[in-house]
VOLO-631841 format. One record per residue: x, y, z of N, C-alpha, C, O, CB in turn. Coordinates in steps of 0.2 Angstrom, whole numbers. Glycine has a CB too. Layout:
# residues N
atom n.c1->X	n.c2->Y	n.c3->Z	ca.c1->X	ca.c2->Y	ca.c3->Z	c.c1->X	c.c2->Y	c.c3->Z	o.c1->X	o.c2->Y	o.c3->Z	cb.c1->X	cb.c2->Y	cb.c3->Z
...
# end
This chain:
# residues 78
atom n.c1->469	n.c2->718	n.c3->505	ca.c1->474	ca.c2->714	ca.c3->502	c.c1->472	c.c2->708	c.c3->498	o.c1->474	o.c2->707	o.c3->493	cb.c1->479	cb.c2->712	cb.c3->508
atom n.c1->466	n.c2->705	n.c3->501	ca.c1->464	ca.c2->699	ca.c3->497	c.c1->461	c.c2->701	c.c3->490	o.c1->462	o.c2->698	o.c3->485	cb.c1->458	cb.c2->696	cb.c3->501
atom n.c1->457	n.c2->707	n.c3->490	ca.c1->455	ca.c2->709	ca.c3->483	c.c1->460	c.c2->711	c.c3->478	o.c1->459	o.c2->709	o.c3->472	cb.c1->450	cb.c2->716	cb.c3->484
atom n.c1->466	n.c2->713	n.c3->481	ca.c1->471	ca.c2->715	ca.c3->476	c.c1->474	c.c2->708	c.c3->473	o.c1->476	o.c2->708	o.c3->468	cb.c1->477	cb.c2->719	cb.c3->479
atom n.c1->475	n.c2->703	n.c3->478	ca.c1->478	ca.c2->697	ca.c3->476	c.c1->473	c.c2->693	c.c3->471	o.c1->475	o.c2->690	o.c3->466	cb.c1->478	cb.c2->692	cb.c3->482
atom n.c1->466	n.c2->694	n.c3->472	ca.c1->462	ca.c2->691	ca.c3->467	c.c1->462	c.c2->694	c.c3->461	o.c1->461	o.c2->691	o.c3->455	cb.c1->455	cb.c2->691	cb.c3->470
atom n.c1->462	n.c2->701	n.c3->461	ca.c1->463	ca.c2->705	ca.c3->454	c.c1->469	c.c2->703	c.c3->450	o.c1->469	o.c2->702	o.c3->444	cb.c1->463	cb.c2->712	cb.c3->456
atom n.c1->475	n.c2->702	n.c3->454	ca.c1->481	ca.c2->700	ca.c3->450	c.c1->480	c.c2->693	c.c3->447	o.c1->483	o.c2->692	o.c3->442	cb.c1->487	cb.c2->700	cb.c3->455
atom n.c1->477	n.c2->688	n.c3->451	ca.c1->476	ca.c2->682	ca.c3->448	c.c1->471	c.c2->682	c.c3->442	o.c1->472	o.c2->677	o.c3->438	cb.c1->472	cb.c2->677	cb.c3->454
atom n.c1->467	n.c2->686	n.c3->441	ca.c1->463	ca.c2->687	ca.c3->435	c.c1->467	c.c2->689	c.c3->429	o.c1->465	o.c2->687	o.c3->424	cb.c1->457	cb.c2->692	cb.c3->436
atom n.c1->473	n.c2->692	n.c3->430	ca.c1->477	ca.c2->694	ca.c3->425	c.c1->482	c.c2->689	c.c3->423	o.c1->485	o.c2->690	o.c3->418	cb.c1->480	cb.c2->700	cb.c3->427
atom n.c1->483	n.c2->684	n.c3->427	ca.c1->488	ca.c2->679	ca.c3->425	c.c1->484	c.c2->673	c.c3->421	o.c1->480	o.c2->670	o.c3->424	cb.c1->491	cb.c2->675	cb.c3->432
atom n.c1->486	n.c2->672	n.c3->415	ca.c1->483	ca.c2->668	ca.c3->410	c.c1->487	c.c2->662	c.c3->408	o.c1->493	o.c2->663	o.c3->407	cb.c1->480	cb.c2->672	cb.c3->404
atom n.c1->484	n.c2->656	n.c3->408	ca.c1->488	ca.c2->650	ca.c3->406	c.c1->484	c.c2->648	c.c3->400	o.c1->478	o.c2->647	o.c3->401	cb.c1->489	cb.c2->645	cb.c3->412
atom n.c1->487	n.c2->646	n.c3->394	ca.c1->483	ca.c2->644	ca.c3->389	c.c1->487	c.c2->638	c.c3->385	o.c1->493	o.c2->638	o.c3->386	cb.c1->482	cb.c2->650	cb.c3->384
atom n.c1->483	n.c2->635	n.c3->381	ca.c1->486	ca.c2->629	ca.c3->377	c.c1->483	c.c2->629	c.c3->371	o.c1->477	o.c2->630	o.c3->370	cb.c1->486	cb.c2->622	cb.c3->381
atom n.c1->486	n.c2->627	n.c3->366	ca.c1->483	ca.c2->626	ca.c3->359	c.c1->485	c.c2->619	c.c3->356	o.c1->490	o.c2->616	o.c3->358	cb.c1->486	cb.c2->632	cb.c3->354
atom n.c1->480	n.c2->617	n.c3->352	ca.c1->481	ca.c2->610	ca.c3->349	c.c1->478	c.c2->610	c.c3->342	o.c1->473	o.c2->614	o.c3->341	cb.c1->478	cb.c2->605	cb.c3->354
atom n.c1->481	n.c2->606	n.c3->338	ca.c1->478	ca.c2->605	ca.c3->331	c.c1->473	c.c2->600	c.c3->331	o.c1->473	o.c2->595	o.c3->335	cb.c1->484	cb.c2->603	cb.c3->326
atom n.c1->467	n.c2->602	n.c3->328	ca.c1->461	ca.c2->597	ca.c3->327	c.c1->460	c.c2->596	c.c3->320	o.c1->459	o.c2->601	o.c3->316	cb.c1->455	cb.c2->601	cb.c3->331
atom n.c1->460	n.c2->590	n.c3->318	ca.c1->459	ca.c2->588	ca.c3->311	c.c1->452	c.c2->589	c.c3->309	o.c1->447	o.c2->587	o.c3->313	cb.c1->461	cb.c2->580	cb.c3->310
atom n.c1->450	n.c2->591	n.c3->303	ca.c1->444	ca.c2->591	ca.c3->301	c.c1->441	c.c2->584	c.c3->300	o.c1->435	o.c2->583	o.c3->302	cb.c1->444	cb.c2->595	cb.c3->294
atom n.c1->444	n.c2->580	n.c3->297	ca.c1->442	ca.c2->573	ca.c3->296	c.c1->447	c.c2->569	c.c3->300	o.c1->453	o.c2->567	o.c3->297	cb.c1->441	cb.c2->571	cb.c3->289
atom n.c1->445	n.c2->566	n.c3->306	ca.c1->450	ca.c2->562	ca.c3->310	c.c1->451	c.c2->555	c.c3->306	o.c1->447	o.c2->552	o.c3->304	cb.c1->448	cb.c2->560	cb.c3->317
atom n.c1->458	n.c2->553	n.c3->306	ca.c1->460	ca.c2->547	ca.c3->303	c.c1->458	c.c2->541	c.c3->308	o.c1->460	o.c2->542	o.c3->313	cb.c1->467	cb.c2->547	cb.c3->300
atom n.c1->455	n.c2->536	n.c3->305	ca.c1->454	ca.c2->531	ca.c3->310	c.c1->456	c.c2->524	c.c3->307	o.c1->456	o.c2->524	o.c3->301	cb.c1->446	cb.c2->530	cb.c3->311
atom n.c1->459	n.c2->520	n.c3->311	ca.c1->462	ca.c2->514	ca.c3->308	c.c1->457	c.c2->508	c.c3->308	o.c1->459	o.c2->502	o.c3->307	cb.c1->467	cb.c2->512	cb.c3->312
atom n.c1->450	n.c2->509	n.c3->309	ca.c1->445	ca.c2->504	ca.c3->309	c.c1->440	c.c2->505	c.c3->304	o.c1->439	o.c2->510	o.c3->301	cb.c1->442	cb.c2->504	cb.c3->316
atom n.c1->437	n.c2->499	n.c3->302	ca.c1->432	ca.c2->500	ca.c3->297	c.c1->429	c.c2->493	c.c3->296	o.c1->432	o.c2->488	o.c3->298	cb.c1->435	cb.c2->502	cb.c3->290
atom n.c1->424	n.c2->492	n.c3->292	ca.c1->421	ca.c2->486	ca.c3->290	c.c1->422	c.c2->485	c.c3->283	o.c1->419	o.c2->488	o.c3->278	cb.c1->413	cb.c2->486	cb.c3->292
atom n.c1->425	n.c2->479	n.c3->281	ca.c1->427	ca.c2->477	ca.c3->275	c.c1->426	c.c2->470	c.c3->274	o.c1->427	o.c2->466	o.c3->279	cb.c1->434	cb.c2->480	cb.c3->272
atom n.c1->425	n.c2->468	n.c3->268	ca.c1->425	ca.c2->460	ca.c3->267	c.c1->432	c.c2->457	c.c3->268	o.c1->437	o.c2->460	o.c3->267	cb.c1->423	cb.c2->459	cb.c3->260
atom n.c1->431	n.c2->451	n.c3->271	ca.c1->438	ca.c2->447	ca.c3->273	c.c1->441	c.c2->446	c.c3->266	o.c1->438	o.c2->444	o.c3->261	cb.c1->436	cb.c2->441	cb.c3->277
atom n.c1->447	n.c2->447	n.c3->266	ca.c1->451	ca.c2->445	ca.c3->260	c.c1->451	c.c2->451	c.c3->255	o.c1->454	o.c2->450	o.c3->249	cb.c1->449	cb.c2->439	cb.c3->257
atom n.c1->449	n.c2->457	n.c3->256	ca.c1->449	ca.c2->462	ca.c3->251	c.c1->456	c.c2->465	c.c3->250	o.c1->460	o.c2->465	o.c3->254	cb.c1->444	cb.c2->468	cb.c3->254
atom n.c1->457	n.c2->466	n.c3->243	ca.c1->464	ca.c2->468	ca.c3->241	c.c1->465	c.c2->475	c.c3->243	o.c1->471	o.c2->477	o.c3->244	cb.c1->465	cb.c2->466	cb.c3->234
atom n.c1->460	n.c2->479	n.c3->243	ca.c1->461	ca.c2->486	ca.c3->244	c.c1->456	c.c2->488	c.c3->249	o.c1->450	o.c2->487	o.c3->249	cb.c1->460	cb.c2->491	cb.c3->238
atom n.c1->459	n.c2->492	n.c3->254	ca.c1->454	ca.c2->495	ca.c3->259	c.c1->455	c.c2->502	c.c3->260	o.c1->461	o.c2->504	o.c3->262	cb.c1->456	cb.c2->491	cb.c3->266
atom n.c1->450	n.c2->506	n.c3->258	ca.c1->451	ca.c2->514	ca.c3->258	c.c1->451	c.c2->516	c.c3->266	o.c1->448	o.c2->513	o.c3->270	cb.c1->446	cb.c2->517	cb.c3->255
atom n.c1->455	n.c2->521	n.c3->267	ca.c1->456	ca.c2->524	ca.c3->274	c.c1->453	c.c2->531	c.c3->274	o.c1->456	o.c2->535	o.c3->270	cb.c1->463	cb.c2->523	cb.c3->276
atom n.c1->448	n.c2->532	n.c3->278	ca.c1->445	ca.c2->538	ca.c3->278	c.c1->449	c.c2->544	c.c3->282	o.c1->452	o.c2->542	o.c3->287	cb.c1->438	cb.c2->538	cb.c3->282
atom n.c1->451	n.c2->549	n.c3->278	ca.c1->454	ca.c2->555	ca.c3->281	c.c1->462	c.c2->554	c.c3->282	o.c1->465	o.c2->558	o.c3->285	cb.c1->452	cb.c2->556	cb.c3->288
atom n.c1->465	n.c2->548	n.c3->279	ca.c1->472	ca.c2->547	ca.c3->279	c.c1->476	c.c2->552	c.c3->276	o.c1->482	o.c2->553	o.c3->279	cb.c1->473	cb.c2->540	cb.c3->277
atom n.c1->474	n.c2->555	n.c3->271	ca.c1->478	ca.c2->560	ca.c3->267	c.c1->476	c.c2->567	c.c3->268	o.c1->479	o.c2->572	o.c3->266	cb.c1->478	cb.c2->558	cb.c3->260
atom n.c1->470	n.c2->568	n.c3->272	ca.c1->468	ca.c2->575	ca.c3->273	c.c1->472	c.c2->578	c.c3->279	o.c1->471	o.c2->575	o.c3->285	cb.c1->460	cb.c2->575	cb.c3->274
atom n.c1->476	n.c2->583	n.c3->278	ca.c1->480	ca.c2->586	ca.c3->283	c.c1->477	c.c2->592	c.c3->286	o.c1->480	o.c2->595	o.c3->290	cb.c1->487	cb.c2->587	cb.c3->280
atom n.c1->471	n.c2->594	n.c3->283	ca.c1->469	ca.c2->601	ca.c3->285	c.c1->467	c.c2->601	c.c3->293	o.c1->464	o.c2->596	o.c3->295	cb.c1->462	cb.c2->602	cb.c3->281
atom n.c1->469	n.c2->606	n.c3->296	ca.c1->468	ca.c2->607	ca.c3->303	c.c1->465	c.c2->614	c.c3->305	o.c1->466	o.c2->618	o.c3->301	cb.c1->474	cb.c2->605	cb.c3->307
atom n.c1->462	n.c2->614	n.c3->311	ca.c1->461	ca.c2->621	ca.c3->314	c.c1->465	c.c2->621	c.c3->321	o.c1->466	o.c2->615	o.c3->323	cb.c1->453	cb.c2->622	cb.c3->315
atom n.c1->466	n.c2->626	n.c3->323	ca.c1->469	ca.c2->627	ca.c3->330	c.c1->464	c.c2->629	c.c3->335	o.c1->461	o.c2->634	o.c3->334	cb.c1->475	cb.c2->632	cb.c3->330
atom n.c1->463	n.c2->625	n.c3->340	ca.c1->459	ca.c2->626	ca.c3->346	c.c1->463	c.c2->629	c.c3->352	o.c1->468	o.c2->626	o.c3->353	cb.c1->455	cb.c2->620	cb.c3->348
atom n.c1->461	n.c2->634	n.c3->355	ca.c1->465	ca.c2->637	ca.c3->360	c.c1->460	c.c2->637	c.c3->366	o.c1->454	o.c2->640	o.c3->366	cb.c1->467	cb.c2->645	cb.c3->358
atom n.c1->462	n.c2->635	n.c3->372	ca.c1->459	ca.c2->635	ca.c3->378	c.c1->463	c.c2->639	c.c3->383	o.c1->469	o.c2->638	o.c3->383	cb.c1->457	cb.c2->628	cb.c3->381
atom n.c1->460	n.c2->643	n.c3->388	ca.c1->464	ca.c2->647	ca.c3->392	c.c1->460	c.c2->647	c.c3->399	o.c1->453	o.c2->647	o.c3->399	cb.c1->465	cb.c2->654	cb.c3->389
atom n.c1->463	n.c2->648	n.c3->404	ca.c1->460	ca.c2->650	ca.c3->411	c.c1->465	c.c2->654	c.c3->415	o.c1->471	o.c2->655	o.c3->414	cb.c1->460	cb.c2->643	cb.c3->415
atom n.c1->462	n.c2->658	n.c3->419	ca.c1->466	ca.c2->663	ca.c3->423	c.c1->468	c.c2->659	c.c3->430	o.c1->466	o.c2->654	o.c3->431	cb.c1->461	cb.c2->669	cb.c3->425
atom n.c1->473	n.c2->662	n.c3->433	ca.c1->475	ca.c2->659	ca.c3->439	c.c1->470	c.c2->658	c.c3->445	o.c1->471	o.c2->654	o.c3->449	cb.c1->481	cb.c2->663	cb.c3->442
atom n.c1->465	n.c2->662	n.c3->444	ca.c1->459	ca.c2->662	ca.c3->449	c.c1->454	c.c2->656	c.c3->448	o.c1->450	o.c2->655	o.c3->451	cb.c1->455	cb.c2->668	cb.c3->449
atom n.c1->456	n.c2->653	n.c3->442	ca.c1->451	ca.c2->647	ca.c3->440	c.c1->446	c.c2->648	c.c3->435	o.c1->442	o.c2->644	o.c3->433	cb.c1->448	cb.c2->644	cb.c3->446
atom n.c1->445	n.c2->655	n.c3->433	ca.c1->440	ca.c2->656	ca.c3->428	c.c1->442	c.c2->654	c.c3->421	o.c1->448	o.c2->656	o.c3->419	cb.c1->439	cb.c2->664	cb.c3->428
atom n.c1->438	n.c2->650	n.c3->418	ca.c1->439	ca.c2->648	ca.c3->411	c.c1->437	c.c2->654	c.c3->406	o.c1->432	o.c2->657	o.c3->407	cb.c1->435	cb.c2->642	cb.c3->409
atom n.c1->442	n.c2->655	n.c3->401	ca.c1->440	ca.c2->660	ca.c3->396	c.c1->437	c.c2->657	c.c3->390	o.c1->437	o.c2->651	o.c3->390	cb.c1->447	cb.c2->663	cb.c3->394
atom n.c1->433	n.c2->660	n.c3->386	ca.c1->430	ca.c2->657	ca.c3->381	c.c1->435	c.c2->654	c.c3->376	o.c1->440	o.c2->657	o.c3->375	cb.c1->425	cb.c2->663	cb.c3->377
atom n.c1->433	n.c2->648	n.c3->373	ca.c1->437	ca.c2->645	ca.c3->368	c.c1->438	c.c2->649	c.c3->362	o.c1->434	o.c2->653	o.c3->360	cb.c1->435	cb.c2->638	cb.c3->367
atom n.c1->444	n.c2->648	n.c3->359	ca.c1->445	ca.c2->651	ca.c3->352	c.c1->447	c.c2->646	c.c3->347	o.c1->450	o.c2->641	o.c3->349	cb.c1->451	cb.c2->657	cb.c3->353
atom n.c1->445	n.c2->647	n.c3->341	ca.c1->446	ca.c2->643	ca.c3->335	c.c1->450	c.c2->648	c.c3->330	o.c1->448	o.c2->653	o.c3->329	cb.c1->440	cb.c2->640	cb.c3->332
atom n.c1->455	n.c2->645	n.c3->327	ca.c1->459	ca.c2->648	ca.c3->322	c.c1->459	c.c2->644	c.c3->316	o.c1->461	o.c2->639	o.c3->315	cb.c1->466	cb.c2->650	cb.c3->324
atom n.c1->456	n.c2->647	n.c3->310	ca.c1->456	ca.c2->644	ca.c3->304	c.c1->460	c.c2->648	c.c3->299	o.c1->459	o.c2->654	o.c3->298	cb.c1->448	cb.c2->644	cb.c3->301
atom n.c1->466	n.c2->645	n.c3->296	ca.c1->470	ca.c2->648	ca.c3->292	c.c1->473	c.c2->655	c.c3->294	o.c1->473	o.c2->659	o.c3->290	cb.c1->467	cb.c2->648	cb.c3->285
atom n.c1->474	n.c2->655	n.c3->300	ca.c1->477	ca.c2->662	ca.c3->303	c.c1->472	c.c2->667	c.c3->305	o.c1->474	o.c2->672	o.c3->307	cb.c1->482	cb.c2->664	cb.c3->298
atom n.c1->465	n.c2->665	n.c3->304	ca.c1->460	ca.c2->670	ca.c3->305	c.c1->457	c.c2->668	c.c3->312	o.c1->455	o.c2->662	o.c3->312	cb.c1->455	cb.c2->671	cb.c3->299
atom n.c1->456	n.c2->672	n.c3->316	ca.c1->453	ca.c2->671	ca.c3->323	c.c1->445	c.c2->671	c.c3->323	o.c1->442	o.c2->676	o.c3->320	cb.c1->456	cb.c2->676	cb.c3->328
atom n.c1->442	n.c2->666	n.c3->326	ca.c1->435	ca.c2->666	ca.c3->327	c.c1->434	c.c2->665	c.c3->334	o.c1->435	o.c2->659	o.c3->336	cb.c1->431	cb.c2->661	cb.c3->322
atom n.c1->431	n.c2->670	n.c3->338	ca.c1->431	ca.c2->669	ca.c3->345	c.c1->424	c.c2->665	c.c3->347	o.c1->421	o.c2->662	o.c3->342	cb.c1->430	cb.c2->675	cb.c3->348
atom n.c1->423	n.c2->665	n.c3->353	ca.c1->417	ca.c2->661	ca.c3->356	c.c1->410	c.c2->663	c.c3->353	o.c1->405	o.c2->660	o.c3->355	cb.c1->418	cb.c2->661	cb.c3->363
atom n.c1->410	n.c2->669	n.c3->350	ca.c1->403	ca.c2->671	ca.c3->347	c.c1->400	c.c2->666	c.c3->342	o.c1->394	o.c2->667	o.c3->342	cb.c1->404	cb.c2->678	cb.c3->344
atom n.c1->404	n.c2->662	n.c3->339	ca.c1->401	ca.c2->657	ca.c3->334	c.c1->400	c.c2->651	c.c3->337	o.c1->397	o.c2->646	o.c3->334	cb.c1->406	cb.c2->656	cb.c3->328
atom n.c1->402	n.c2->650	n.c3->344	ca.c1->401	ca.c2->643	ca.c3->347	c.c1->394	c.c2->643	c.c3->350	o.c1->392	o.c2->638	o.c3->353	cb.c1->406	cb.c2->642	cb.c3->352
# end
């Protein structure tokens, strides 16, 4: 009975996905005091990839997945 229970736990998958910015926007920088214009790195760049992490109910982590513009790239490139 224990082997059947473990096998079933391998088939139950929990996953989560999140957007990851190519260039993270940061609110900090080094600029001269009193500067009239301060450029912000990555503020207007909205490009993202989707990162997917998953694990089975038995606790086994599955390989991470990355999705670029709707195209899947599995863990073989990591």
